[in-house]
FIKOLZA-1660 file (N, C-alpha, C; in steps of 0.1 Angstrom, whole numbers, plus 5000, padded with zeros to 4 digits):
% residues 86
   i   px   py   pz ch aa at
   1 5413 9182 1884  A  M  N
   1 5409 9196 1880  A  M CA
   1 5403 9204 1891  A  M  C
   2 5408 9216 1894  A  S  N
   2 5403 9224 1904  A  S CA
   2 5392 9233 1899  A  S  C
   3 5383 9235 1908  A  V  N
   3 5371 9244 1905  A  V CA
   3 5376 9259 1908  A  V  C
   4 5383 9260 1919  A  I  N
   4 5388 9274 1923  A  I CA
   4 5403 9272 1926  A  I  C
   5 5410 9284 1926  A  T  N
   5 5424 9284 1929  A  T CA
   5 5427 9284 1944  A  T  C
   6 5439 9281 1948  A  V  N
   6 5442 9281 1962  A  V CA
   6 5440 9294 1968  A  V  C
   7 5445 9305 1962  A  P  N
   7 5442 9318 1967  A  P CA
   7 5427 9321 1969  A  P  C
   8 5418 9317 1960  A  Q  N
   8 5404 9319 1961  A  Q CA
   8 5399 9311 1972  A  Q  C
   9 5403 9299 1974  A  A  N
   9 5399 9290 1985  A  A CA
   9 5402 9297 1999  A  A  C
  10 5414 9302 2000  A  K  N
  10 5419 9309 2012  A  K CA
  10 5410 9321 2015  A  K  C
  11 5407 9328 2005  A  R  N
  11 5398 9340 2007  A  R CA
  11 5384 9336 2011  A  R  C
  12 5379 9326 2005  A  I  N
  12 5365 9321 2008  A  I CA
  12 5365 9316 2022  A  I  C
  13 5374 9308 2026  A  N  N
  13 5374 9303 2040  A  N CA
  13 5375 9314 2050  A  N  C
  14 5384 9324 2047  A  A  N
  14 5385 9336 2057  A  A CA
  14 5372 9343 2058  A  A  C
  15 5365 9345 2047  A  I  N
  15 5353 9353 2047  A  I CA
  15 5342 9344 2055  A  I  C
  16 5342 9331 2052  A  M  N
  16 5332 9323 2060  A  M CA
  16 5335 9323 2074  A  M  C
  17 5348 9323 2079  A  L  N
  17 5352 9322 2093  A  L CA
  17 5348 9335 2099  A  L  C
  18 5350 9346 2092  A  T  N
  18 5348 9360 2099  A  T CA
  18 5334 9365 2097  A  T  C
  19 5327 9361 2087  A  C  N
  19 5314 9366 2083  A  C CA
  19 5302 9357 2081  A  C  C
  20 5305 9344 2081  A  G  N
  20 5295 9334 2077  A  G CA
  20 5283 9333 2086  A  G  C
  21 5284 9338 2099  A  F  N
  21 5273 9337 2108  A  F CA
  21 5268 9351 2113  A  F  C
  22 5271 9361 2105  A  Y  N
  22 5267 9374 2108  A  Y CA
  22 5272 9379 2122  A  Y  C
  23 5263 9382 2131  A  D  N
  23 5266 9387 2144  A  D CA
  23 5272 9375 2153  A  D  C
  24 5271 9363 2149  A  E  N
  24 5275 9352 2157  A  E CA
  24 5288 9345 2152  A  E  C
  25 5294 9351 2142  A  S  N
  25 5306 9346 2136  A  S CA
  25 5317 9342 2145  A  S  C
  26 5320 9352 2154  A  G  N
  26 5331 9349 2164  A  G CA
  26 5327 9337 2173  A  G  C
  27 5315 9337 2178  A  E  N
  27 5310 9326 2186  A  E CA
  27 5311 9313 2179  A  E  C
  28 5307 9312 2166  A  F  N
  28 5309 9300 2159  A  F CA
  28 5323 9296 2157  A  F  C
  29 5332 9305 2154  A  A  N
  29 5346 9302 2153  A  A CA
  29 5351 9297 2166  A  A  C
  30 5347 9302 2177  A  F  N
  30 5352 9298 2190  A  F CA
  30 5347 9284 2194  A  F  C
  31 5333 9283 2192  A  R  N
  31 5327 9270 2196  A  R CA
  31 5330 9259 2187  A  R  C
  32 5329 9260 2174  A  V  N
  32 5331 9250 2163  A  V CA
  32 5345 9250 2158  A  V  C
  33 5351 9261 2155  A  G  N
  33 5365 9261 2151  A  G CA
  33 5367 9258 2136  A  G  C
  34 5356 9260 2128  A  L  N
  34 5357 9258 2114  A  L CA
  34 5351 9270 2106  A  L  C
  35 5356 9273 2094  A  P  N
  35 5349 9282 2086  A  P CA
  35 5335 9277 2083  A  P  C
  36 5325 9285 2084  A  G  N
  36 5311 9280 2081  A  G CA
  36 5302 9291 2076  A  G  C
  37 5291 9286 2071  A  K  N
  37 5281 9295 2065  A  K CA
  37 5267 9290 2069  A  K  C
  38 5259 9299 2075  A  S  N
  38 5246 9295 2079  A  S CA
  38 5236 9301 2069  A  S  C
  39 5224 9295 2069  A  G  N
  39 5213 9300 2061  A  G CA
  39 5200 9301 2070  A  G  C
  40 5192 9310 2065  A  V  N
  40 5180 9313 2073  A  V CA
  40 5170 9302 2074  A  V  C
  41 5172 9292 2066  A  G  N
  41 5163 9280 2067  A  G CA
  41 5168 9270 2076  A  G  C
  42 5179 9272 2084  A  G  N
  42 5185 9263 2093  A  G CA
  42 5196 9254 2089  A  G  C
  43 5200 9256 2077  A  G  N
  43 5212 9249 2072  A  G CA
  43 5225 9255 2075  A  G  C
  44 5235 9247 2077  A  I  N
  44 5249 9252 2080  A  I CA
  44 5258 9242 2072  A  I  C
  45 5268 9249 2065  A  V  N
  45 5279 9242 2059  A  V CA
  45 5292 9246 2066  A  V  C
  46 5300 9237 2069  A  A  N
  46 5313 9240 2075  A  A CA
  46 5324 9233 2068  A  A  C
  47 5336 9238 2068  A  V  N
  47 5347 9233 2060  A  V CA
  47 5359 9232 2069  A  V  C
  48 5366 9219 2068  A  H  N
  48 5379 9219 2074  A  H CA
  48 5388 9219 2061  A  H  C
  49 5395 9229 2059  A  P  N
  49 5403 9231 2047  A  P CA
  49 5412 9218 2044  A  P  C
  50 5411 9214 2031  A  N  N
  50 5419 9202 2026  A  N CA
  50 5415 9189 2033  A  N  C
  51 5405 9189 2041  A  K  N
  51 5401 9176 2048  A  K CA
  51 5386 9172 2045  A  K  C
  52 5377 9181 2048  A  F  N
  52 5363 9177 2047  A  F CA
  52 5354 9189 2047  A  F  C
  53 5342 9186 2043  A  C  N
  53 5330 9195 2044  A  C CA
  53 5319 9188 2051  A  C  C
  54 5312 9195 2059  A  I  N
  54 5301 9189 2066  A  I CA
  54 5289 9198 2066  A  I  C
  55 5278 9192 2064  A  T  N
  55 5266 9200 2064  A  T CA
  55 5255 9195 2074  A  T  C
  56 5248 9204 2080  A  V  N
  56 5238 9200 2090  A  V CA
  56 5226 9209 2087  A  V  C
  57 5214 9204 2092  A  W  N
  57 5202 9211 2090  A  W CA
  57 5192 9209 2101  A  W  C
  58 5187 9219 2107  A  S  N
  58 5177 9219 2118  A  S CA
  58 5170 9232 2118  A  S  C
  59 5157 9233 2115  A  P  N
  59 5151 9246 2114  A  P CA
  59 5149 9254 2126  A  P  C
  60 5151 9249 2138  A  K  N
  60 5149 9258 2150  A  K CA
  60 5161 9267 2150  A  K  C
  61 5158 9280 2150  A  L  N
  61 5168 9290 2150  A  L CA
  61 5170 9296 2164  A  L  C
  62 5182 9300 2167  A  N  N
  62 5185 9307 2179  A  N CA
  62 5182 9322 2178  A  N  C
  63 5185 9330 2189  A  E  N
  63 5181 9344 2189  A  E CA
  63 5189 9352 2178  A  E  C
  64 5200 9346 2173  A  K  N
  64 5208 9354 2163  A  K CA
  64 5204 9349 2149  A  K  C
  65 5195 9339 2147  A  G  N
  65 5190 9335 2135  A  G CA
  65 5197 9324 2128  A  G  C
  66 5205 9316 2137  A  N  N
  66 5213 9305 2132  A  N CA
  66 5207 9292 2138  A  N  C
  67 5209 9281 2131  A  S  N
  67 5204 9268 2136  A  S CA
  67 5209 9264 2150  A  S  C
  68 5200 9263 2159  A  Y  N
  68 5204 9260 2173  A  Y CA
  68 5210 9246 2174  A  Y  C
  69 5203 9236 2169  A  K  N
  69 5208 9222 2170  A  K CA
  69 5220 9220 2161  A  K  C
  70 5220 9226 2149  A  G  N
  70 5231 9225 2140  A  G CA
  70 5245 9230 2146  A  G  C
  71 5244 9242 2152  A  M  N
  71 5256 9247 2159  A  M CA
  71 5260 9238 2170  A  M  C
  72 5250 9233 2178  A  L  N
  72 5253 9224 2190  A  L CA
  72 5260 9211 2185  A  L  C
  73 5254 9205 2174  A  F  N
  73 5260 9193 2169  A  F CA
  73 5274 9195 2164  A  F  C
  74 5276 9206 2156  A  L  N
  74 5290 9209 2151  A  L CA
  74 5300 9211 2162  A  L  C
  75 5295 9218 2172  A  E  N
  75 5304 9220 2184  A  E CA
  75 5309 9206 2190  A  E  C
  76 5299 9198 2192  A  K  N
  76 5301 9185 2198  A  K CA
  76 5310 9176 2188  A  K  C
  77 5307 9177 2175  A  F  N
  77 5315 9170 2165  A  F CA
  77 5330 9173 2165  A  F  C
  78 5332 9186 2165  A  T  N
  78 5347 9191 2164  A  T CA
  78 5354 9188 2177  A  T  C
  79 5347 9189 2188  A  T  N
  79 5352 9186 2201  A  T CA
  79 5356 9171 2202  A  T  C
  80 5347 9163 2198  A  K  N
  80 5349 9148 2200  A  K CA
  80 5359 9143 2190  A  K  C
  81 5360 9149 2178  A  T  N
  81 5370 9145 2167  A  T CA
  81 5382 9153 2167  A  T  C
  82 5383 9163 2176  A  A  N
  82 5395 9172 2177  A  A CA
  82 5398 9177 2163  A  A  C
  83 5388 9182 2157  A  S  N
  83 5389 9187 2142  A  S CA
  83 5388 9202 2141  A  S  C
  84 5388 9209 2152  A  S  N
  84 5388 9224 2151  A  S CA
  84 5401 9228 2145  A  S  C
  85 5401 9239 2137  A  I  N
  85 5414 9243 2131  A  I CA
  85 5423 9251 2141  A  I  C
  86 5417 9253 2152  A  F  N
  86 5425 9261 2163  A  F CA
  86 5431 9252 2173  A  F  C
% end
């Protein structure tokens, strides 16, 4: 049983990729290569469509208000596992 439809999932992933990190969305897309959403408490959720979802948390925020270590870990993770969608 699906919770959301395929068109809804596509829309959500597109919004996360383009807006999920506010002023740093493009940088996250370039560095990590996954749709993601950050939170002001240092949490990040990222999705590889049809494959996996990964979450990280580290409260130290960068100058744009996103988790510094969380973004660094996700960048290293997608690089090492070749799991960027780009």
